[in-house]
TIRO-2110 file (N, C-alpha, C; in Angstrom, 1 decimal):
// TIRO-2110
-163.0, -74.8, -124.9, N, 1, A
-164.3, -74.1, -124.7, CA, 1, A
-165.3, -75.0, -124.0, C, 1, A
-166.1, -74.5, -123.2, N, 2, A
-167.2, -75.2, -122.6, CA, 2, A
-168.5, -74.8, -123.3, C, 2, A
-169.3, -75.8, -123.7, N, 3, A
-170.6, -75.4, -124.3, CA, 3, A
-171.7, -76.4, -123.9, C, 3, A
-172.9, -76.0, -124.1, N, 4, A
-174.0, -77.0, -123.9, CA, 4, A
-174.7, -77.2, -125.2, C, 4, A
-175.4, -78.3, -125.4, N, 5, A
-176.2, -78.6, -126.5, CA, 5, A
-177.6, -79.0, -126.0, C, 5, A
-178.6, -78.2, -126.3, N, 6, A
-180.0, -78.5, -125.9, CA, 6, A
-180.7, -79.3, -127.0, C, 6, A
-181.2, -80.5, -126.5, N, 7, A
-181.8, -81.4, -127.5, CA, 7, A
-180.8, -82.5, -127.8, C, 7, A
-181.2, -83.7, -127.5, N, 8, A
-180.3, -84.8, -127.8, CA, 8, A
-180.8, -85.9, -128.7, C, 8, A
-181.6, -85.4, -129.7, N, 9, A
-182.0, -86.3, -130.8, CA, 9, A
-180.9, -86.3, -131.8, C, 9, A
-181.3, -86.6, -133.1, N, 10, A
-180.3, -86.8, -134.1, CA, 10, A
-179.4, -85.6, -134.3, C, 10, A
-180.0, -84.4, -134.4, N, 11, A
-179.2, -83.2, -134.5, CA, 11, A
-178.4, -82.9, -133.3, C, 11, A
-179.0, -82.8, -132.1, N, 12, A
-178.3, -82.4, -130.9, CA, 12, A
-177.2, -83.4, -130.5, C, 12, A
-177.5, -84.7, -130.5, N, 13, A
-176.6, -85.7, -130.0, CA, 13, A
-175.4, -85.7, -130.9, C, 13, A
-175.6, -85.6, -132.2, N, 14, A
-174.5, -85.6, -133.2, CA, 14, A
-173.6, -84.4, -133.0, C, 14, A
-174.3, -83.2, -132.8, N, 15, A
-173.5, -82.0, -132.6, CA, 15, A
-172.7, -82.1, -131.3, C, 15, A
-173.3, -82.6, -130.2, N, 16, A
-172.6, -82.7, -128.9, CA, 16, A
-171.4, -83.5, -129.0, C, 16, A
-171.6, -84.7, -129.6, N, 17, A
-170.4, -85.6, -129.8, CA, 17, A
-169.3, -85.0, -130.7, C, 17, A
-169.8, -84.3, -131.8, N, 18, A
-168.8, -83.7, -132.7, CA, 18, A
-168.0, -82.6, -132.0, C, 18, A
-168.7, -81.8, -131.2, N, 19, A
-168.0, -80.7, -130.5, CA, 19, A
-167.0, -81.3, -129.4, C, 19, A
-167.4, -82.4, -128.8, N, 20, A
-166.5, -83.0, -127.8, CA, 20, A
-165.3, -83.6, -128.6, C, 20, A
-165.5, -84.2, -129.7, N, 21, A
-164.5, -84.8, -130.5, CA, 21, A
-163.5, -83.7, -131.0, C, 21, A
-163.9, -82.5, -131.1, N, 22, A
-163.0, -81.3, -131.5, CA, 22, A
-162.2, -80.9, -130.2, C, 22, A
-162.5, -81.4, -129.1, N, 23, A
-161.8, -81.1, -127.9, CA, 23, A
-162.5, -80.2, -126.9, C, 23, A
-163.7, -79.8, -127.2, N, 24, A
-164.5, -79.0, -126.3, CA, 24, A
-165.1, -79.8, -125.1, C, 24, A
-165.4, -79.1, -124.0, N, 25, A
-166.1, -79.7, -122.9, CA, 25, A
-167.6, -79.5, -123.2, C, 25, A
-168.4, -80.5, -123.3, N, 26, A
-169.8, -80.4, -123.7, CA, 26, A
-170.7, -81.1, -122.7, C, 26, A
-171.8, -80.3, -122.4, N, 27, A
-172.9, -80.9, -121.6, CA, 27, A
-174.2, -80.9, -122.5, C, 27, A
-174.6, -82.1, -122.8, N, 28, A
-175.9, -82.3, -123.6, CA, 28, A
-177.1, -82.2, -122.6, C, 28, A
-178.1, -81.5, -123.0, N, 29, A
-179.3, -81.3, -122.1, CA, 29, A
-180.5, -81.7, -122.8, C, 29, A
-181.4, -82.5, -122.1, N, 30, A
-182.7, -82.9, -122.7, CA, 30, A
-183.7, -83.0, -121.6, C, 30, A
-184.9, -82.9, -121.9, N, 31, A
-186.0, -83.0, -120.8, CA, 31, A
-186.4, -84.5, -120.7, C, 31, A
-185.9, -85.3, -121.6, N, 32, A
-186.2, -86.8, -121.5, CA, 32, A
-185.2, -87.6, -120.8, C, 32, A
-185.5, -88.0, -119.5, N, 33, A
-184.5, -88.7, -118.8, CA, 33, A
-184.1, -90.0, -119.4, C, 33, A
-184.9, -90.6, -120.2, N, 34, A
-184.6, -91.9, -120.9, CA, 34, A
-183.5, -91.7, -121.9, C, 34, A
-183.6, -90.6, -122.7, N, 35, A
-182.5, -90.3, -123.7, CA, 35, A
-181.2, -90.0, -122.9, C, 35, A
-181.3, -89.3, -121.9, N, 36, A
-180.1, -88.9, -121.1, CA, 36, A
-179.4, -90.2, -120.5, C, 36, A
-180.2, -91.1, -120.0, N, 37, A
-179.7, -92.3, -119.5, CA, 37, A
-179.0, -93.2, -120.5, C, 37, A
-179.6, -93.3, -121.7, N, 38, A
-179.0, -94.0, -122.8, CA, 38, A
-177.7, -93.4, -123.2, C, 38, A
-177.7, -92.1, -123.5, N, 39, A
-176.5, -91.5, -123.9, CA, 39, A
-175.4, -91.5, -122.9, C, 39, A
-175.7, -91.4, -121.6, N, 40, A
-174.8, -91.4, -120.6, CA, 40, A
-174.1, -92.8, -120.5, C, 40, A
-174.9, -93.8, -120.8, N, 41, A
-174.4, -95.2, -120.8, CA, 41, A
-173.7, -95.6, -122.1, C, 41, A
-173.6, -94.6, -123.1, N, 42, A
-172.9, -94.9, -124.3, CA, 42, A
-173.7, -95.4, -125.4, C, 42, A
-175.0, -95.4, -125.3, N, 43, A
-175.9, -95.9, -126.3, CA, 43, A
-176.5, -94.7, -127.2, C, 43, A
-176.5, -94.9, -128.5, N, 44, A
-177.1, -93.9, -129.4, CA, 44, A
-178.5, -94.4, -129.7, C, 44, A
-179.5, -93.6, -129.6, N, 45, A
-180.9, -94.1, -129.8, CA, 45, A
-181.3, -94.1, -131.3, C, 45, A
-180.3, -94.0, -132.2, N, 46, A
-180.5, -94.0, -133.7, CA, 46, A
-179.2, -94.5, -134.3, C, 46, A
-179.3, -94.9, -135.6, N, 47, A
-178.1, -95.4, -136.2, CA, 47, A
-177.3, -94.3, -136.9, C, 47, A
-176.1, -94.2, -136.7, N, 48, A
-175.2, -93.2, -137.4, CA, 48, A
-173.8, -93.8, -137.3, C, 48, A
-173.2, -94.2, -138.5, N, 49, A
-171.9, -94.8, -138.5, CA, 49, A
-170.9, -94.0, -137.7, C, 49, A
-170.1, -94.6, -136.9, N, 50, A
-169.0, -94.1, -136.1, CA, 50, A
-169.5, -93.3, -134.9, C, 50, A
-170.7, -92.9, -134.8, N, 51, A
-171.1, -92.0, -133.7, CA, 51, A
-171.1, -92.7, -132.3, C, 51, A
-171.5, -94.0, -132.3, N, 52, A
-171.4, -94.6, -131.0, CA, 52, A
-170.0, -94.7, -130.4, C, 52, A
-169.1, -95.0, -131.3, N, 53, A
-167.7, -95.1, -130.8, CA, 53, A
-167.2, -93.7, -130.4, C, 53, A
-167.5, -92.7, -131.1, N, 54, A
-167.1, -91.3, -130.7, CA, 54, A
-167.8, -90.9, -129.4, C, 54, A
-169.0, -91.3, -129.3, N, 55, A
-169.7, -91.0, -128.0, CA, 55, A
-169.0, -91.6, -126.8, C, 55, A
-168.7, -92.9, -126.9, N, 56, A
-168.1, -93.6, -125.8, CA, 56, A
-166.7, -93.1, -125.5, C, 56, A
-165.9, -92.8, -126.6, N, 57, A
-164.6, -92.3, -126.3, CA, 57, A
-164.6, -90.9, -125.7, C, 57, A
-165.5, -90.1, -126.0, N, 58, A
-165.6, -88.7, -125.4, CA, 58, A
-166.2, -88.8, -124.0, C, 58, A
-167.1, -89.7, -123.7, N, 59, A
-167.6, -89.9, -122.4, CA, 59, A
-166.4, -90.4, -121.5, C, 59, A
-165.6, -91.3, -122.0, N, 60, A
-164.5, -91.9, -121.2, CA, 60, A
-163.4, -90.8, -121.0, C, 60, A
-163.3, -89.9, -122.0, N, 61, A
-162.3, -88.8, -121.8, CA, 61, A
-162.7, -87.7, -120.9, C, 61, A
-164.0, -87.7, -120.5, N, 62, A
-164.5, -86.7, -119.6, CA, 62, A
-164.9, -85.4, -120.3, C, 62, A
-164.9, -85.4, -121.7, N, 63, A
-165.2, -84.2, -122.4, CA, 63, A
-166.7, -84.0, -122.6, C, 63, A
-167.5, -85.1, -122.4, N, 64, A
-168.9, -85.1, -122.7, CA, 64, A
-169.7, -85.7, -121.6, C, 64, A
-170.8, -85.1, -121.2, N, 65, A
-171.7, -85.6, -120.3, CA, 65, A
-173.1, -85.1, -120.6, C, 65, A
-174.1, -85.7, -120.0, N, 66, A
-175.5, -85.4, -120.3, CA, 66, A
-176.3, -85.1, -119.0, C, 66, A
-177.4, -84.3, -119.1, N, 67, A
-178.1, -83.9, -117.9, CA, 67, A
-179.5, -83.5, -118.4, C, 67, A
-180.4, -83.4, -117.4, N, 68, A
-181.8, -82.8, -117.6, CA, 68, A
-181.8, -81.5, -116.9, C, 68, A
-180.7, -81.1, -116.2, N, 69, A
-180.7, -79.9, -115.3, CA, 69, A
-180.3, -78.6, -116.0, C, 69, A
-181.3, -77.7, -116.2, N, 70, A
-181.1, -76.5, -116.9, CA, 70, A
-180.2, -75.5, -116.0, C, 70, A
-180.4, -75.6, -114.7, N, 71, A
-179.5, -74.7, -113.9, CA, 71, A
-178.1, -75.1, -114.0, C, 71, A
-177.8, -76.4, -114.0, N, 72, A
-176.4, -76.9, -114.2, CA, 72, A
-175.9, -76.4, -115.6, C, 72, A
-176.7, -76.5, -116.6, N, 73, A
-176.3, -76.0, -117.9, CA, 73, A
-176.0, -74.5, -118.0, C, 73, A
-176.8, -73.7, -117.3, N, 74, A
-176.6, -72.3, -117.3, CA, 74, A
-175.3, -72.0, -116.6, C, 74, A
-174.9, -72.8, -115.5, N, 75, A
-173.7, -72.6, -114.8, CA, 75, A
-172.5, -73.1, -115.5, C, 75, A
-172.7, -74.1, -116.4, N, 76, A
-171.6, -74.8, -117.0, CA, 76, A
-170.9, -74.0, -118.1, C, 76, A
-171.7, -73.3, -118.9, N, 77, A
-171.1, -72.6, -120.1, CA, 77, A
-171.7, -71.3, -120.4, C, 77, A
-171.0, -70.5, -121.3, N, 78, A
-171.5, -69.2, -121.7, CA, 78, A
-172.0, -69.3, -123.2, C, 78, A
-171.8, -70.5, -123.8, N, 79, A
-172.3, -70.6, -125.2, CA, 79, A
-173.1, -71.9, -125.2, C, 79, A
-174.4, -71.7, -125.7, N, 80, A
-175.4, -72.8, -125.7, CA, 80, A
-175.9, -73.0, -127.1, C, 80, A
-175.8, -74.3, -127.5, N, 81, A
-176.3, -74.6, -128.9, CA, 81, A
-177.7, -75.2, -128.7, C, 81, A
-178.6, -74.8, -129.6, N, 82, A
-180.0, -75.2, -129.5, CA, 82, A
-180.3, -76.1, -130.7, C, 82, A
-180.5, -77.4, -130.4, N, 83, A
-180.7, -78.4, -131.4, CA, 83, A
-182.0, -79.2, -131.2, C, 83, A
-183.0, -78.5, -130.8, N, 84, A
-184.3, -79.2, -130.5, CA, 84, A
-185.2, -79.3, -131.8, C, 84, A
-186.1, -80.2, -131.7, N, 85, A
-187.0, -80.4, -132.9, CA, 85, A
-187.9, -79.3, -133.2, C, 85, A
-188.1, -79.1, -134.5, N, 86, A
-189.0, -78.0, -135.0, CA, 86, A
-189.9, -78.7, -136.1, C, 86, A
-190.8, -79.6, -135.6, N, 87, A
-191.6, -80.3, -136.6, CA, 87, A
-192.7, -79.4, -137.2, C, 87, A
-193.2, -79.8, -138.3, N, 88, A
-194.3, -79.1, -139.0, CA, 88, A
-195.5, -79.1, -138.1, C, 88, A
-196.2, -78.0, -138.0, N, 89, A
-197.4, -77.9, -137.2, CA, 89, A
-198.5, -78.8, -137.9, C, 89, A
-199.3, -79.4, -137.1, N, 90, A
-200.4, -80.3, -137.7, CA, 90, A
-201.3, -79.4, -138.5, C, 90, A
-201.6, -79.9, -139.7, N, 91, A
-202.6, -79.3, -140.6, CA, 91, A
-202.2, -77.9, -141.0, C, 91, A
-200.9, -77.5, -140.8, N, 92, A
-200.4, -76.2, -141.2, CA, 92, A
-199.1, -76.4, -141.9, C, 92, A
-198.6, -75.3, -142.5, N, 93, A
-197.3, -75.3, -143.2, CA, 93, A
-196.2, -74.8, -142.4, C, 93, A
-196.5, -74.2, -141.2, N, 94, A
-195.5, -73.6, -140.4, CA, 94, A
-194.8, -74.5, -139.5, C, 94, A
-193.6, -74.1, -139.0, N, 95, A
-192.8, -74.9, -138.1, CA, 95, A
-193.4, -74.7, -136.6, C, 95, A
-193.4, -75.8, -135.9, N, 96, A
-193.8, -75.8, -134.5, CA, 96, A
-192.6, -75.4, -133.6, C, 96, A
-192.5, -74.2, -133.1, N, 97, A
-191.4, -73.7, -132.4, CA, 97, A
-191.5, -73.8, -130.9, C, 97, A
-192.4, -74.6, -130.4, N, 98, A
-192.7, -74.7, -129.0, CA, 98, A
-191.4, -75.2, -128.2, C, 98, A
-190.7, -76.1, -128.8, N, 99, A
-189.5, -76.7, -128.1, CA, 99, A
-188.4, -75.6, -128.1, C, 99, A
-188.2, -74.8, -129.2, N, 100, A
-187.3, -73.7, -129.2, CA, 100, A
-187.6, -72.7, -128.1, C, 100, A
-188.9, -72.3, -128.1, N, 101, A
-189.3, -71.4, -127.1, CA, 101, A
-189.1, -71.9, -125.7, C, 101, A
-189.4, -73.2, -125.5, N, 102, A
-189.2, -73.8, -124.1, CA, 102, A
-187.8, -73.7, -123.6, C, 102, A
-186.8, -73.9, -124.5, N, 103, A
-185.4, -73.8, -124.1, CA, 103, A
-185.1, -72.4, -123.7, C, 103, A
-185.5, -71.4, -124.5, N, 104, A
-185.3, -70.0, -124.2, CA, 104, A
-185.9, -69.6, -122.9, C, 104, A
-187.2, -70.0, -122.7, N, 105, A
-187.9, -69.7, -121.5, CA, 105, A
-187.3, -70.3, -120.2, C, 105, A
-186.8, -71.5, -120.4, N, 106, A
-186.2, -72.2, -119.2, CA, 106, A
-184.8, -71.8, -118.9, C, 106, A
-184.0, -71.6, -120.0, N, 107, A
-182.6, -71.3, -119.8, CA, 107, A
-182.3, -69.9, -119.5, C, 107, A
-182.8, -68.9, -120.2, N, 108, A
-182.4, -67.5, -120.1, CA, 108, A
-182.6, -67.0, -118.7, C, 108, A
-183.7, -67.2, -118.0, N, 109, A
-183.8, -66.7, -116.6, CA, 109, A
-182.7, -67.2, -115.7, C, 109, A
-182.1, -68.4, -116.0, N, 110, A
-181.1, -69.0, -115.1, CA, 110, A
-179.7, -68.5, -115.4, C, 110, A
-179.5, -67.8, -116.5, N, 111, A
-178.2, -67.3, -116.9, CA, 111, A
-177.8, -66.1, -116.0, C, 111, A
-176.5, -66.1, -115.5, N, 112, A
-176.1, -65.1, -114.6, CA, 112, A
-174.9, -64.3, -115.1, C, 112, A
-174.5, -64.6, -116.4, N, 113, A
-173.4, -63.8, -117.0, CA, 113, A
-173.6, -63.8, -118.5, C, 113, A
-173.0, -62.9, -119.2, N, 114, A
-173.2, -62.8, -120.7, CA, 114, A
-173.0, -64.1, -121.4, C, 114, A
-174.0, -64.4, -122.2, N, 115, A
-174.0, -65.7, -122.9, CA, 115, A
-174.5, -65.6, -124.3, C, 115, A
-174.2, -66.6, -125.1, N, 116, A
-174.6, -66.6, -126.5, CA, 116, A
-175.4, -67.9, -126.7, C, 116, A
-176.6, -67.8, -127.3, N, 117, A
-177.4, -69.0, -127.6, CA, 117, A
-177.3, -69.1, -129.2, C, 117, A
-176.8, -70.3, -129.6, N, 118, A
-176.6, -70.5, -131.1, CA, 118, A
-177.6, -71.5, -131.5, C, 118, A
-178.6, -71.1, -132.3, N, 119, A
-179.5, -72.1, -132.8, CA, 119, A
-179.0, -72.9, -134.0, C, 119, A
-179.3, -74.2, -134.0, N, 120, A
-179.0, -75.0, -135.1, CA, 120, A
-180.3, -75.6, -135.7, C, 120, A
-181.4, -75.6, -135.0, N, 121, A
-182.6, -76.1, -135.5, CA, 121, A
-183.1, -75.4, -136.8, C, 121, A
-183.8, -76.0, -137.6, N, 122, A
-184.4, -75.4, -138.8, CA, 122, A
-185.6, -74.6, -138.4, C, 122, A
-185.5, -73.3, -138.7, N, 123, A
-186.6, -72.3, -138.3, CA, 123, A
-186.9, -71.4, -139.4, C, 123, A
-188.1, -70.7, -139.3, N, 124, A
-188.5, -69.7, -140.3, CA, 124, A
-187.7, -68.5, -140.2, C, 124, A
-187.6, -67.7, -141.3, N, 125, A
-186.9, -66.4, -141.3, CA, 125, A
-187.6, -65.5, -140.2, C, 125, A
-186.8, -64.8, -139.4, N, 126, A
-187.4, -63.9, -138.4, CA, 126, A
-187.3, -64.5, -137.0, C, 126, A
-187.1, -65.8, -136.9, N, 127, A
-187.1, -66.5, -135.6, CA, 127, A
-186.0, -65.9, -134.7, C, 127, A
-184.8, -65.7, -135.2, N, 128, A
-183.7, -65.2, -134.4, CA, 128, A
-184.0, -63.8, -133.8, C, 128, A
-184.7, -63.0, -134.6, N, 129, A
-185.1, -61.7, -134.1, CA, 129, A
-186.1, -61.8, -133.0, C, 129, A
-187.1, -62.7, -133.2, N, 130, A
-188.1, -62.9, -132.2, CA, 130, A
-187.5, -63.5, -130.9, C, 130, A
-186.6, -64.4, -131.1, N, 131, A
-186.0, -65.0, -129.9, CA, 131, A
-185.1, -64.0, -129.1, C, 131, A
-184.5, -63.1, -129.9, N, 132, A
-183.7, -62.0, -129.2, CA, 132, A
-184.6, -61.2, -128.3, C, 132, A
-185.7, -60.8, -128.8, N, 133, A
-186.7, -60.0, -128.0, CA, 133, A
-187.2, -60.9, -126.8, C, 133, A
-187.5, -62.1, -127.0, N, 134, A
-187.9, -63.0, -126.0, CA, 134, A
-186.8, -63.1, -124.9, C, 134, A
-185.6, -63.3, -125.3, N, 135, A
-184.5, -63.5, -124.4, CA, 135, A
-184.2, -62.2, -123.6, C, 135, A
-184.3, -61.1, -124.3, N, 136, A
-184.1, -59.8, -123.7, CA, 136, A
-185.1, -59.5, -122.5, C, 136, A
-186.4, -60.0, -122.7, N, 137, A
-187.4, -59.8, -121.7, CA, 137, A
-187.2, -60.8, -120.5, C, 137, A
-186.6, -61.9, -120.8, N, 138, A
-186.4, -62.9, -119.7, CA, 138, A
-185.1, -62.8, -119.0, C, 138, A
-184.1, -62.1, -119.5, N, 139, A
-182.8, -62.1, -118.9, CA, 139, A
-182.8, -61.3, -117.7, C, 139, A
-182.0, -61.7, -116.7, N, 140, A
-181.8, -60.9, -115.5, CA, 140, A
-181.2, -59.5, -115.8, C, 140, A
-181.4, -58.5, -115.0, N, 141, A
-180.8, -57.2, -115.2, CA, 141, A
-179.3, -57.3, -115.3, C, 141, A
-178.7, -56.7, -116.3, N, 142, A
-177.3, -56.8, -116.5, CA, 142, A
-176.7, -58.0, -117.1, C, 142, A
-177.6, -58.9, -117.5, N, 143, A
-177.1, -60.2, -118.2, CA, 143, A
-177.4, -60.1, -119.6, C, 143, A
-176.4, -59.9, -120.5, N, 144, A
-176.6, -59.8, -121.9, CA, 144, A
-176.7, -61.2, -122.5, C, 144, A
-177.7, -61.4, -123.3, N, 145, A
-177.9, -62.7, -124.0, CA, 145, A
-178.0, -62.4, -125.5, C, 145, A
-177.1, -63.0, -126.2, N, 146, A
-177.1, -62.8, -127.7, CA, 146, A
-177.6, -64.1, -128.3, C, 146, A
-178.3, -63.9, -129.4, N, 147, A
-178.9, -65.0, -130.2, CA, 147, A
-178.2, -65.0, -131.5, C, 147, A
-177.6, -66.2, -131.9, N, 148, A
-177.0, -66.4, -133.2, CA, 148, A
-177.6, -67.6, -133.8, C, 148, A
-177.4, -67.8, -135.1, N, 149, A
-178.0, -69.0, -135.8, CA, 149, A
-176.9, -69.6, -136.7, C, 149, A
-176.7, -70.8, -136.6, N, 150, A
-175.8, -71.6, -137.4, CA, 150, A
-176.5, -72.8, -137.9, C, 150, A
-177.4, -72.7, -138.9, N, 151, A
-178.2, -73.8, -139.3, CA, 151, A
-177.4, -75.1, -139.6, C, 151, A
-178.0, -76.2, -139.3, N, 152, A
-177.3, -77.5, -139.4, CA, 152, A
-177.4, -77.9, -140.9, C, 152, A
-176.2, -78.3, -141.4, N, 153, A
-176.2, -78.9, -142.7, CA, 153, A
-175.3, -80.1, -142.6, C, 153, A
-175.9, -81.2, -142.3, N, 154, A
-175.1, -82.4, -142.1, CA, 154, A
-174.8, -83.1, -143.5, C, 154, A
-173.6, -83.5, -143.7, N, 155, A
-173.2, -84.1, -144.9, CA, 155, A
-173.8, -85.6, -144.9, C, 155, A
-174.6, -86.0, -145.9, N, 156, A
-175.1, -87.3, -145.9, CA, 156, A
-174.1, -88.3, -145.7, C, 156, A
-174.4, -89.3, -144.9, N, 157, A
-173.5, -90.5, -144.6, CA, 157, A
-172.2, -90.1, -143.9, C, 157, A
-172.0, -88.8, -143.5, N, 158, A
-170.8, -88.5, -142.8, CA, 158, A
-171.0, -87.3, -141.9, C, 158, A
-172.1, -87.3, -141.1, N, 159, A
-172.3, -86.1, -140.2, CA, 159, A
-171.2, -85.9, -139.2, C, 159, A
-170.5, -87.0, -138.8, N, 160, A
-169.4, -86.8, -137.8, CA, 160, A
-168.3, -86.0, -138.4, C, 160, A
-168.2, -85.8, -139.7, N, 161, A
-167.1, -85.1, -140.3, CA, 161, A
-167.5, -83.7, -140.6, C, 161, A
-168.6, -83.2, -140.1, N, 162, A
-169.1, -81.8, -140.5, CA, 162, A
-169.2, -80.9, -139.4, C, 162, A
-168.4, -81.1, -138.3, N, 163, A
-168.5, -80.3, -137.1, CA, 163, A
-167.7, -79.0, -137.2, C, 163, A
-166.9, -78.8, -138.2, N, 164, A
-166.1, -77.6, -138.2, CA, 164, A
-166.7, -76.4, -138.8, C, 164, A
-168.0, -76.4, -139.0, N, 165, A
-168.7, -75.2, -139.5, CA, 165, A
-168.6, -74.1, -138.5, C, 165, A
-168.1, -73.0, -138.8, N, 166, A
-167.9, -71.9, -137.8, CA, 166, A
-168.8, -70.7, -138.2, C, 166, A
-169.3, -70.6, -139.4, N, 167, A
-169.9, -69.4, -139.8, CA, 167, A
-171.4, -69.5, -139.6, C, 167, A
-172.0, -68.6, -139.0, N, 168, A
-173.5, -68.6, -138.8, CA, 168, A
-174.1, -67.3, -139.0, C, 168, A
-175.3, -67.1, -138.7, N, 169, A
-176.0, -65.9, -138.7, CA, 169, A
-176.1, -65.3, -137.3, C, 169, A
-175.5, -64.2, -137.1, N, 170, A
-175.5, -63.6, -135.8, CA, 170, A
-176.7, -62.6, -135.7, C, 170, A
-177.5, -62.8, -134.7, N, 171, A
-178.6, -61.8, -134.6, CA, 171, A
-178.5, -61.2, -133.2, C, 171, A
-177.9, -60.1, -133.1, N, 172, A
-177.7, -59.5, -131.8, CA, 172, A
-178.9, -58.8, -131.3, C, 172, A
-179.1, -58.6, -130.0, N, 173, A
-180.2, -57.9, -129.5, CA, 173, A
-180.2, -56.5, -129.9, C, 173, A
-179.0, -55.9, -130.0, N, 174, A
-178.9, -54.5, -130.5, CA, 174, A
-178.5, -54.6, -132.0, C, 174, A
-179.1, -53.7, -132.8, N, 175, A
-178.8, -53.7, -134.2, CA, 175, A
-177.3, -53.5, -134.4, C, 175, A
-176.7, -54.3, -135.3, N, 176, A
-175.3, -54.2, -135.7, CA, 176, A
-175.2, -54.2, -137.2, C, 176, A
-174.1, -53.6, -137.7, N, 177, A
-174.0, -53.6, -139.2, CA, 177, A
-173.7, -55.0, -139.7, C, 177, A
-174.3, -55.5, -140.8, N, 178, A
-174.0, -56.8, -141.4, CA, 178, A
-172.6, -56.9, -141.8, C, 178, A
-172.0, -58.0, -141.7, N, 179, A
-170.6, -58.2, -142.1, CA, 179, A
-169.7, -58.3, -140.9, C, 179, A
-170.2, -58.0, -139.7, N, 180, A
-169.4, -58.0, -138.5, CA, 180, A
-169.0, -59.4, -138.1, C, 180, A
-167.7, -59.6, -137.8, N, 181, A
-167.3, -60.9, -137.4, CA, 181, A
-167.0, -60.9, -135.9, C, 181, A
-167.5, -61.9, -135.2, N, 182, A
-167.4, -61.9, -133.7, CA, 182, A
-166.7, -63.2, -133.4, C, 182, A
-165.9, -63.2, -132.4, N, 183, A
-165.3, -64.4, -131.9, CA, 183, A
-165.8, -64.6, -130.4, C, 183, A
-166.2, -65.9, -130.2, N, 184, A
-166.6, -66.2, -128.8, CA, 184, A
-165.8, -67.4, -128.4, C, 184, A
-164.8, -67.3, -127.7, N, 185, A
-163.8, -68.4, -127.4, CA, 185, A
-163.2, -68.6, -128.8, C, 185, A
-163.2, -69.9, -129.2, N, 186, A
-162.6, -70.2, -130.5, CA, 186, A
-163.7, -70.4, -131.6, C, 186, A
-164.9, -69.9, -131.3, N, 187, A
-166.0, -70.0, -132.3, CA, 187, A
-166.1, -68.6, -133.0, C, 187, A
-166.1, -68.6, -134.3, N, 188, A
-166.3, -67.4, -135.1, CA, 188, A
-167.7, -67.3, -135.6, C, 188, A
-168.3, -66.1, -135.4, N, 189, A
-169.7, -65.9, -135.8, CA, 189, A
-169.6, -64.7, -136.8, C, 189, A
-170.4, -64.8, -137.9, N, 190, A
-170.4, -63.8, -138.9, CA, 190, A
-171.8, -63.2, -139.1, C, 190, A
-171.9, -61.9, -139.0, N, 191, A
-173.2, -61.3, -139.0, CA, 191, A
-173.7, -61.2, -140.5, C, 191, A
-174.8, -62.0, -140.8, N, 192, A
-175.4, -61.9, -142.1, CA, 192, A
-176.6, -61.0, -142.2, C, 192, A
-176.8, -60.4, -141.0, N, 193, A
-178.0, -59.5, -141.0, CA, 193, A
-179.1, -60.2, -140.2, C, 193, A
-179.9, -59.4, -139.5, N, 194, A
-180.9, -60.0, -138.6, CA, 194, A
-182.0, -60.7, -139.3, C, 194, A
-182.3, -60.3, -140.5, N, 195, A
-183.5, -60.9, -141.2, CA, 195, A
-183.1, -62.2, -141.9, C, 195, A
-181.9, -62.7, -141.8, N, 196, A
-181.5, -63.9, -142.5, CA, 196, A
-182.0, -65.1, -141.8, C, 196, A
-182.2, -65.1, -140.5, N, 197, A
-182.8, -66.2, -139.8, CA, 197, A
-183.9, -65.7, -138.9, C, 197, A
END
């Protein structure tokens, strides 16, 4: 399977490397050219045991590369993981979703075939439904974009061993009965209902 991972911080870079280690072709995308340059050269901008070795081996194998180019990402894959930051808003209790919105706003208009965007970032309940509406408004005519959520739960001290999580919260643009299982390539998605994320 080919997939992209948007955001190359701790969550996104770890997920991108993990997916490549599972044998998938992965394109990591970030707006920060400095991060992309470091990752492309095999450097991890944070400490995580084993991750640097896995990064370098997957770069060498050609399964993993990095870019700042949203158009290239849209062309590269039909499944896109969203691992951007969602920090707490200043002086508020809510999550700042501007980075999540920015990926949707930049990626969706560039998609030219049916695609799935799978969020991994921590977000408030209702975000997947809101993003489904947003994606629907931005998508080209005849291009279906589905939004799914597979929240990240990294095992402490061994995030490299937690990449096999396949079940997420599927939030389709069209209402579907909870309990539906969907396969997209070799990724299985399980519908927990639209209000779960």
